[in-house]
C-alpha angles and dihedrals in degrees: 000000000000117000116261109169136058113255116263130243124226132192133217119251114267094257133102115200127190113235121244114263117252126235116286115253118266114236124205118252122208121206092197105043095167093053090045091052093048092051092050092045090055091048092049092050093052093043092049090059090050097048092046087055093055123098115265135184093202133031129250096024121120136170123214130187113217123197116202144166133223112358129352120183100219095190092060098051090096091079087068095052099261131103120216115240109163145352105229102176139002090277103019129083134173123225137187123225144163136214089276091047092050089053092051092046091049093047093051092049091050091053094054109119092004110057102355098135088086093054114103115217092009091169089072091062090047090055094056114096101173144010120209142156123259096246142188094275091051089054096053115100123219090262094051091049091047101043107013122216119321114273095238134098096251129021143159128260136180115226129196119199124201104275098229113185116335137306111286096019119131092247092050090050090049092052092049094048094047094045094048091050088051090052091054093048091052097046094249113144119221112219101173143341141201122208114189130149093262101022129059109175140168135191111208142177114223147136130255093272091055091049092053090050091053090052087059099040114118095217093053119098099176140006114204142173115247116266122277115205097207088207114164122177137172131187129200130187121263131186110267115236114211109263124224114272092250129016109205124233119239119266116275092253096044117133117279115230123187121207110204103195144094092322129268131260091233095188093067103125093232093049103035097081091056102041114116116172134343133204133175121219092181115100113245097004131099124229097265124110114251093165100049095224099104092048091053091049092047092052093056093042090054102041107018108206102031092183090062092045090049093048092053094032087227113146116170115152113213100183139043116249119218117196118218113177111206100149124067127233090280092053090250130130119263125250089270121079112273088233094061091043092053092048091053093046095047093048089051097049099039087060086057091054102260112158101172126054125190115207111181095173135100139181109239088191090066114055112171109265097198094254127073128012107223144156119018095002091058090045092054092047090052095046092046091057096040097051102024091237132146119236116195111196137177126242089230131246129279112206102170138295136239096198103063095018108241122203098020094188113345140012089210099048095044095045127139101010095070091057092087103052128119086249095070106041116139113281133221124317094020094082091064110123103206093057136067112254117202131205128190138254128191115256100184132025099187125084127214088258091055090053094045096042107025093172094056126083107213106135130010124198122240094218135039122227113294093013119117112283111253090240099048121114131227138231165189113165128208117337089358098302112169111261131203095031094191141020133204135176112288107155143266144253125245121198125210110252102188098060117078112228094007101093091102086074120084134212106252105202105044159075084032138120129275122255139146127298114232091201096053097144107110091355132062135303091234140062136185118234140169133198142088084273087077101041088057099062090052088066088045088056092052092047092052091050090051090051090053089057095041107027095173094053114124124230086257091056093049091052093047093049095048094048090044089063097046128105132174111247116240088239088067095046095051099042093095125061120248090250093052092046092051092047091049093048091048092052096042108047096275093302116152111235095236090062092064092047103038105017110195090348142227118350115244109211094202106109091358091117102023138024126225136194093279100041124039128183119207120193139183137178115201144136135242137201124231118280093014139124126215124194131213117190107208111230094230115167121227091248090062090048093051118142094227112110115258134121117270129170140210117189119185128188133175132188135185137160112226128192110261139206126198095207094066126072089215086058093181115090090205138019125212120185141164139222129196112221140162133214143152093260144003089249091057092050094046092050090055091057098037112101092219090062102033094109097050093040101036092147124031108230112250093358112168110260113244087222099054130091096335127120102218124030121235093242092053101043094044091063089078134055094239112053135179142169136171128218120199120197133190096183132024138172129230087213091079134063124213126227139184111214117201119201134188128200124172121213109269116264098350110039097073092058092060100034129082121248087245116031118205123232140168124225125196127183124183117200114195132185100167099156092060106089091187095049119143094179097143093049094047095045094047089051091052091050091051092050091050091049091053092048092051091048090056091050 
């Protein structure tokens, strides 16, 4: 049934409830304190010689790597002469110290087991299991380890320094000044830099000798190769359908969408009516698209399914397209860091009113290693929170590997097992948490040759329709956060079948998806493309349409609504054998493999923009303090809660954009999550969650089990900043009420310093009773909401 009514708003109950306290940390206990101290003293002595032999741009500044077990209170390490910088692994942290600090640290270790009563926070020393230097191998990025340095006399590298203190602080200024002077003295040319609270980055030109020096420089955290986009596009001619005489421009107040890409050919007849402003952030190049990639992306962002528009010859733009050129004519990044380019572009276009940004680019030199989120991903997370904007980014494309060799013989024969290797993890910026990351599904599985010569076997596709595209990449992101969150159709690969030993090749032009041709003069208006670059703008299109219906919606609300309407196609769930799925779940914390490829799934547009009498969307934007609960009683009518057997559905999603920090493995400064529960009254539910009553109400009677009839568990969905799960019911009871409980918990010791007193979030609940032909769900729920509003007004 098509949507008819505007979605409804709900409010939390007028009650603020402190969250239950968590378990205290467990600290390591040593039976032989003296022996433990002697071992650590020896390790510190050896490490001191190593770090003093490293290159430094300023005196009296040393970096140590501490290994530990159980808990380690980072904020208290200062009493032992060392200052916490970064958590690098589950049991590894990095600290800064000086000559004085080394002396204090050494003295405290020497006193262990002898005169340790005078040592403050002794348990921290007991937790330490090893002391090492941050060495050259630690500083090598994945790309440097994989490919080494370029085999030329001079080349470009990206350098991250340890982000001590915050941007603009005296110590940060001192580090920058000393490091840049060191660069000059060593003949290393600075090309660009980025200075954010949790990211201090340089792009430099240098020779091999300079690169080796950086690998042994005490201020350097990471040495990386510059990004490679990995963009590959092909266009083929299509018959041109006659366009309408006049394509209208969007309304004056239509949503503003910015395409950050290789530029756009703004004079394309299908784009021209919707083009707003253009700007180039590439030195020496105008804003037009010499590569064709940005024009293809813009076409899908504007029209969505171009095949359907072409078939009906219906072209009605509903958003304004802003053109931000950040890639050069070869689809490569400019001489500046991509981070600084993105910051400049976003600042420019947010001033023009852009709320949605499409970023169909990825750095193949930076696959996510399961540890820190850095670089562009961190930059996007920071900008998303600062400007309340929605970035929609691609997971990146995988087009084969030489080490390991993939495919060995055939894309088709080895699909889908290779989809979960280390070689095709999501790439920067896909791991970012405050954005929507998009993977790709196949739309077609027949090539032009198949359609023209159905009896011949020339090329066969690797994937069937609605299965993961053979080039898509897999998650998760940091701490197991679901990535990608969404998928859309982005194309397929077809392998040649008549050439022995050539099935590792793939057919470049089809089966893909239809978009616009940048070089349309004398050719065709359309092109065929494939890649996650083109699944991404479809989600951008849906987000812009949502914004046209709900112009005051925050970026959090847009994310929550899109994910709320997503579902994983059965073709994705059944692509792996039961044995493979069980092995994957066993090795990955009981995660099903389709979650890491397709996330929450493919967005269903039915009822995305409007509710109807069978399906009602409830939404709320609010804020919550740390260590608090908030309660939403769902206004479910008795008819929905009937005992008679029939399928009914509750789907809940929540989204927020926390402050982030690259030096912490937790990354998020705060966590907000939800639970769906039932009880006989609000008072009963609140008592269960209230810490004063947790002993007498340890278990809420008849609470819905987190393990029953839901699609995504609480522990899994809460790892990300956009979360969703669906509950399906055959039988309900009008004796019970249903509640969504929202909880906030800041990261211990450091999260509260970065977070706001009240953190914003968006909550979306879809109530569906589709099997009831006589349903009046929308009418009944809206009446209940009105009655509650009147009752609150009286109070």
